[in-house]
C-alpha positions as CSV (number, residue, x, y, z in Angstrom):
1,M,-21.8,23.1,176.5
2,A,-18.4,23.0,174.7
3,E,-18.1,25.3,171.8
4,P,-18.7,23.4,168.5
5,S,-16.1,24.0,165.9
6,G,-14.6,22.5,162.8
7,G,-11.4,20.5,162.5
8,E,-9.4,23.4,161.1
9,E,-10.5,25.8,163.8
10,R,-9.6,23.3,166.6
11,V,-6.0,23.0,165.4
12,S,-5.5,26.6,164.2
13,P,-2.4,28.2,165.9
14,K,-4.4,31.2,167.1
15,R,-7.0,29.0,168.8
16,R,-4.2,26.9,170.4
17,Q,-2.6,30.2,171.7
18,V,-5.9,31.2,173.2
19,L,-6.6,27.8,174.8
20,A,-3.1,27.6,176.3
21,A,-3.3,31.2,177.7
22,A,-6.8,30.6,179.1
23,R,-5.7,27.4,180.8
24,E,-2.8,29.2,182.5
25,V,-5.0,32.1,183.7
26,F,-7.8,29.9,184.9
27,I,-5.3,27.8,186.9
28,E,-3.8,30.9,188.4
29,S,-7.0,32.9,189.1
30,G,-10.0,30.5,189.0
31,F,-13.0,31.0,186.8
32,E,-14.6,33.9,188.6
33,R,-11.5,36.1,188.8
34,A,-10.0,35.2,185.4
35,S,-10.3,38.0,182.9
36,C,-10.6,37.7,179.2
37,D,-8.5,40.8,178.9
38,V,-5.7,39.1,180.7
39,I,-6.2,35.9,178.6
40,A,-6.1,38.0,175.4
41,S,-2.9,39.7,176.5
42,R,-1.3,36.4,177.5
43,A,-2.2,34.9,174.1
44,G,-1.1,37.9,172.1
45,V,-4.5,38.3,170.5
46,S,-7.3,40.8,170.8
47,K,-10.4,40.3,173.0
48,A,-12.5,40.2,169.9
49,T,-10.5,37.3,168.6
50,I,-11.3,35.3,171.7
51,Y,-15.0,36.0,171.2
52,S,-14.8,35.0,167.6
53,H,-13.8,31.5,168.7
54,F,-15.8,31.3,172.0
55,H,-19.1,32.9,172.7
56,D,-18.4,33.5,176.4
57,K,-15.9,32.8,179.2
58,H,-17.8,29.7,180.2
59,A,-17.3,28.1,176.8
60,L,-13.6,29.1,176.9
61,F,-13.2,27.5,180.3
62,I,-14.7,24.2,179.1
63,A,-12.7,24.2,175.9
64,S,-9.4,25.0,177.5
65,F,-9.6,22.2,180.1
66,S,-11.4,19.6,177.9
67,Q,-8.5,19.8,175.5
68,E,-6.1,19.0,178.3
69,A,-8.4,16.1,179.4
70,D,-8.5,14.7,175.9
71,A,-4.7,14.8,175.6
72,L,-4.2,13.0,178.9
73,R,-6.9,10.5,178.2
74,A,-5.3,9.7,174.8
75,E,-2.0,9.2,176.5
76,F,-3.5,6.6,178.8
77,L,-5.5,4.8,176.2
78,A,-2.4,4.4,174.1
79,C,-1.0,1.9,176.6
80,L,-4.0,-0.4,176.4
81,S,-2.5,-2.6,173.7
82,E,-2.8,-6.4,173.6
83,P,-2.2,-8.1,176.9
84,G,1.2,-9.7,177.4
85,A,2.1,-13.0,179.0
86,D,2.5,-11.5,182.5
87,M,-0.9,-10.2,183.6
88,H,0.4,-8.8,186.9
89,A,3.2,-6.8,185.3
90,D,0.8,-5.5,182.6
91,L,-1.8,-4.4,185.1
92,C,0.9,-2.7,187.2
93,A,2.2,-0.8,184.2
94,I,-1.4,0.3,183.3
95,G,-2.1,1.3,186.9
96,N,1.1,3.3,187.2
97,K,0.4,5.2,183.9
98,L,-3.2,5.9,185.0
99,I,-2.2,7.3,188.4
100,H,0.7,9.3,187.2
101,I,-1.5,11.0,184.7
102,S,-4.2,11.6,187.3
103,L,-1.7,13.2,189.6
104,A,-0.2,15.5,186.9
105,P,-0.6,19.1,188.0
106,A,-2.7,20.0,184.9
107,F,-5.1,17.2,185.6
108,V,-5.3,18.0,189.3
109,S,-6.0,21.6,188.4
110,L,-8.7,20.5,186.0
111,Y,-10.5,18.6,188.6
112,R,-10.1,21.3,191.3
113,H,-11.6,23.9,189.1
114,T,-14.4,21.6,188.0
115,Y,-15.3,21.0,191.6
116,A,-15.3,24.7,192.2
117,E,-17.5,25.6,189.2
118,G,-19.6,22.4,189.1
119,G,-22.4,23.7,191.3
120,R,-23.0,26.7,189.0
121,F,-22.1,25.0,185.7
122,P,-23.0,21.3,186.0
123,A,-22.2,20.9,182.3
124,I,-18.6,21.2,183.1
125,G,-18.6,18.2,185.4
126,Q,-20.8,16.2,183.0
127,L,-18.4,16.9,180.1
128,L,-15.3,15.9,182.0
129,Y,-17.0,12.7,183.3
130,E,-18.2,11.7,179.8
131,R,-15.0,12.5,178.0
132,G,-12.7,11.3,180.7
133,A,-13.9,8.8,183.2
134,V,-16.5,7.0,181.1
135,V,-14.1,6.5,178.1
136,V,-11.3,5.3,180.3
137,Q,-13.5,2.9,182.2
138,T,-15.0,1.5,179.0
139,M,-11.7,1.0,177.3
140,L,-10.1,-0.5,180.4
141,G,-13.1,-2.8,180.8
142,T,-12.6,-4.0,177.3
143,Y,-8.9,-4.6,178.0
144,L,-9.7,-6.6,181.2
145,E,-12.2,-8.8,179.1
146,K,-9.2,-10.0,177.1
147,Y,-7.7,-11.6,180.2
148,A,-11.1,-13.1,181.0
149,A,-11.2,-14.6,177.5
150,R,-7.8,-16.2,178.3
151,G,-9.3,-17.6,181.5
152,E,-7.0,-15.5,183.8
153,L,-9.8,-13.3,185.2
154,V,-13.5,-13.5,185.8
155,V,-15.1,-10.3,184.6
156,E,-18.9,-10.3,184.8
157,D,-19.3,-6.6,184.1
158,P,-16.3,-5.0,182.3
159,R,-17.0,-1.4,183.3
160,T,-17.6,-2.3,186.9
161,A,-14.4,-4.3,187.0
162,A,-12.6,-1.3,185.5
163,V,-14.0,1.0,188.2
164,Q,-13.0,-1.4,190.9
165,F,-9.5,-1.6,189.4
166,I,-9.1,2.2,189.3
167,G,-10.3,2.5,192.9
168,L,-7.9,-0.1,194.2
169,V,-4.8,1.2,192.5
170,Q,-5.3,4.9,193.4
171,E,-6.0,4.3,197.1
172,D,-6.1,7.8,198.6
173,L,-3.5,9.3,196.3
174,I,-5.9,11.4,194.2
175,M,-7.6,12.8,197.2
176,R,-4.3,13.8,198.7
177,A,-3.2,15.4,195.5
178,H,-6.4,17.4,195.2
179,L,-5.9,18.6,198.8
180,G,-2.3,19.7,198.0
181,I,-0.7,17.3,200.4
182,L,1.0,15.0,198.0
183,V,4.2,16.1,196.2
184,F,4.1,15.2,192.5
185,P,5.2,12.8,191.0
186,A,5.2,10.7,194.3
187,T,6.7,7.8,192.2
188,E,7.5,5.4,195.1
189,Q,4.1,5.9,196.7
190,V,2.3,5.4,193.4
191,K,4.3,2.2,192.7
192,A,3.5,0.8,196.2
193,A,-0.2,1.7,195.9
194,V,-0.5,0.1,192.4
195,E,1.3,-3.1,193.5
196,R,-1.2,-3.5,196.4
197,G,-4.2,-2.6,194.2
198,V,-3.3,-4.9,191.4
199,A,-2.7,-7.8,193.8
200,S,-6.1,-7.2,195.5
201,F,-7.9,-6.9,192.1
202,I,-6.4,-10.2,190.8
203,R,-7.3,-12.0,194.1
204,A,-10.9,-10.7,193.8
205,H,-11.3,-11.7,190.1
206,R,-9.2,-14.8,189.7
207,P,-11.2,-17.8,188.5
208,E,-10.7,-20.0,191.5
209,R,-12.0,-17.3,193.8
210,S,-15.1,-16.9,191.7
211,A,-15.7,-20.7,191.6
212,T,-15.4,-20.8,195.4
213,R,-18.0,-18.0,195.8
214,A,-20.4,-19.8,193.4
215,K,-20.4,-23.0,195.5
216,R,-21.5,-21.2,198.7
């Protein structure tokens, strides 16, 4: 239930101020305790201005975090260019980018608050899933298909392959981040997890492995 708006309103300075302030306050206080008065004060606008852009606190919550999700998603999708000559290196670079974005404090906060509010406002979780995970999985699947077209991988279902790839490279890093027991950016731990995950993914999807399974 994101608040519909035109292109000019989405990029207006005042709207950006409100969204940035709202994100800060929601992260600090959570949805229930966050006050629109505090958000207005932080943004340097009146409470009436907030309600001229968003009909309620729920709509403001969704807009403030979905903007962050969109920005992080765009950052990841930008690295899905044409595959290079070294598939292993390319997939490691993609895995590292994906996990570092997923471990970013803003992204972790986004998911923590979505979990907390998802029971009462399932639209929040649905929106985040559709605008985040589904888009990333679909685009990553399309990228993996390019290696399949070159004969380097066997990809029967692109999105399933993408889900498997993400699961393998993230190991338990995302869970630990959400529990607050992983110190960002955890560069070496991410690098090691991605290396293991990519190696496992390639072993599972390499053509000779698939041919062996088909003979059984």
